[in-house]
Every structure is written in structure tokens, then in C-alpha cells.
C-alpha positions in Angstrom: 5.7 27.9 14.2 3.3 25.9 16.6 -0.4 25.5 15.9 -1.4 26.8 19.4 -2.7 30.2 20.2 -1.9 32.6 23.3 -3.9 35.4 23.9 -2.9 38.8 25.3 -5.1 41.0 26.8 -4.5 45.1 27.1 -6.6 47.4 28.4 -8.0 49.8 25.9 -8.0 52.9 28.1 -4.2 52.2 28.9 -3.6 51.8 25.0 -5.1 54.8 24.1 -3.1 57.0 26.2 0.4 55.2 25.7 2.6 56.5 23.0 3.9 54.0 20.3 7.5 53.6 22.5 5.2 52.5 25.4 3.0 50.4 23.6 5.9 48.5 22.1 7.1 47.8 25.3 3.9 46.8 26.8 3.6 44.1 24.2 7.3 43.3 24.8 6.6 42.9 28.2 3.7 40.6 27.9 4.8 38.5 25.5 7.8 38.0 27.9 5.2 35.9 29.9 5.3 33.2 27.3 7.7 30.6 28.7 8.5 27.0 27.2 9.5 24.7 29.8 13.3 23.8 30.0 15.6 21.9 32.5 19.3 22.7 33.0 21.6 19.9 32.1 25.3 19.7 32.0 26.9 18.9 28.8 29.9 17.0 29.4 31.2 17.6 26.2 31.3 21.3 26.3 31.9 21.4 30.0 29.1 23.8 30.5 25.4 23.9 31.9 22.7 24.1 28.9 19.0 24.8 28.4 17.1 22.0 27.0 13.6 22.8 26.3 10.4 20.8 25.9 8.8 20.8 22.2 7.4 23.9 21.1 4.6 22.1 19.3 3.3 20.6 22.6 0.7 22.5 24.2 2.0 21.5 27.7 5.3 22.5 26.9 4.4 26.5 27.8 3.8 28.1 30.9 3.4 31.7 32.5 6.6 33.4 33.3 6.5 35.5 36.4 8.1 39.0 36.8 11.8 38.8 37.8 10.9 41.4 40.6 7.5 41.7 42.5 8.6 44.3 45.6 7.1 47.6 47.0 9.4 50.8 46.5 9.1 51.0 50.5 10.7 48.0 51.1 13.8 48.9 48.6 14.0 52.5 50.6 14.0 50.4 54.1 16.3 47.7 53.2 18.1 48.5 49.9 18.6 46.0 47.2 18.3 43.0 49.5 17.8 40.1 47.0 19.5 38.9 44.1 16.7 39.4 41.6 16.3 42.9 42.9 20.0 43.5 42.3 19.8 42.6 38.7 16.4 44.5 38.0 18.5 47.6 39.5 21.3 47.1 37.3 19.0 46.8 34.5 17.1 49.9 35.1 20.6 51.9 35.5 21.6 50.5 31.9 18.4 51.5 30.4 18.5 53.9 27.5 15.1 55.7 28.3 14.1 57.3 31.5 10.7 58.4 31.9 10.1 62.2 32.3 7.9 64.5 33.7 5.3 64.3 31.1 5.2 60.4 31.3 4.6 60.7 34.7 2.2 63.0 34.6 0.2 60.9 32.1 -0.2 58.1 34.4 
């Protein structure tokens, strides 16, 4: 545990109309933005790359993580899965347990 506070701001109008599952997904999404700085180092003993994280109790050890994918649907329609991050995102979408239905779409 650290003694540092991080804030997540959520639009109250969106929160009111979201289902409990959507709220959980939104909070999970926002928390994914918090990232501890790390570097990849080679572990000679294990013969593998490892992430070495900076101390959690140092405020400068934390940063904001950007989204894995930021793209327009029109670009994907015109050019397909043209970048590795988009390909990984597409795989995750295909493997998702839940897909939005018409009610979810109309709520937006």
C-alpha cells in the first residue's frame, strides 16, 4: 500500500444510466490507466526478459497509461487490422464473453 492518492473522475450522467456490469467495466478501465514505471531487463539466470518495477511508494514511479488502441472505425474498414495493437485488440474483442445488444446500443 502506498500513501499516495490517485483520482478517477466519472461523469455522473453516464454513471446513472450504466448497468452494474457497465459501471464495473468503466471503473476497471479507468484503473488500468494507472501504471508503475518499469524497464525490461534480461535475467541471465532464467534466460528470460523480466519487468523491473520502480518502488510503489515513490510518487514519481507512477504514470498514466495510454489506451492500447486509438483508431477510427473508418480506418479499420478501409485498411483492416493494419497495426499490431489493433490486431491484439481485435483478438480480445472476438474472445470477449459479452457483446453489446440492441438495448445497450439504444441507451447510448
